[in-house]
N, C-alpha and C positions, 0 to 999 in steps of 0.2 A: 629405612637403612641403617645398619649399625656403624658407628664409626670405630674403624680398625686401628687408628692411630694412638687412641689412649693406652699408655702403659702404665700398668699399677705400680705405684712407688715401692710397695713392699714386696714385689717380687724379685728375687736375686737370678738374673741371667747367667748363664756360663758360656763365655767365649771359648770357642774351640780355633786355635790359631791353625792356620794354613802355611805350607810349605815349610819356610825357614824362619818362622817367627815365634815370639814367647810372649806370654801374657803376664804382667807384673802388677800387682798391687804396691803403690808406693806407701812406703813408711817413713815416719820421721826417726831417724836414728842417727847416732854419733858413734864413730868407731871408739871402743875404748881406748883409755891410754895405756901405755906399756907399764907392767908391773913394777911399783915403786915411783912411778911419776904421777903427777898431778896435771889434769887437763880442764881447762876452764873455757867453757863455749859459750859465747855470748850471741844469741840470734840477732840482735840488733847491730852489733858490730859485725858479724858475718854477712848481714843483708846490704850493709852500707859499702863494705869493702869489695866484695864479689858481686858479679852479675850472673845472671841465670847461665850464661855461656860457660863459666868459669867453674860453677857449682858441680859438686857430684852428688847425685841422687841415690837412694836405696830402696830396694822393694823386694817384697816375696814373690817367687816363681809360683803362678797358679797353674799354668798350662804350657807344655812344650810341644811344638809339632814336630814330625817324623824328620824332615830336614828336606833339603832340595837334593834332585838327583843328578849326579855329574854324567859327563859324558858317556862312560861305562856303565851306568845304571847303578852305581854305589850311593847311598845317602851319605849327607855331611853328618857329621856328629854334632849334636847339641852340646853347646858349651855350658849348659846348667841342666838341672833337674828340678822336678815340682817340689817345692820346699825348700829350696837354696836361696839365700840373701844373694843379691846381686847389687852391683853398682852400675849406674848408667848417666848419662848426660841429659840434661833438662831439653836441650834443644834438637834431640833426636826422637823416634817414635812417634806415634800416635796416642793421642788420649782419646778413650772411649768412654762416654757416661751413659750408663743404661740404668733406668730406674734411679736407685739411691746410691749405686755403686760407681765408683771411677776406676779405671784401668789404663795401664799403659802398654800397647802392643810394640814391641820391639824386633828388629832382624836380629838374627844370631851375632851379626857383626857389630851391633850396636850394644852389646854386653860389654861392658869394660872389664869386669873382674866379678868372679865369685868370692864371696867373703867368706874365710874359713872361721867357723865357729870355735876353734880352740883358744883358750886363754892365752 
């Protein structure tokens, strides 16, 4: 009998979100400082001062669901689109690890902000 639970680590699986969810790839990113200002970020200091509840994480949106239907049959608008950089909290969402890739699945309400790419 063949073991179907073995998953090859080199296969990249695509997650398709349902109802009102967003699939995000978490990235290490620090917002740029305003023009003319210098911003120094020390990961060691940030880790000591802030707990995971207080930190904001960033990620690239990989997939967006259509949205949940309301009582009139209209779908809710997604707060972001595929390719957007979004901010979210660490204590929300669901982490999915399939193969060698790690993703975060968020509700529409859990997306804190869309990062504007303008300088």
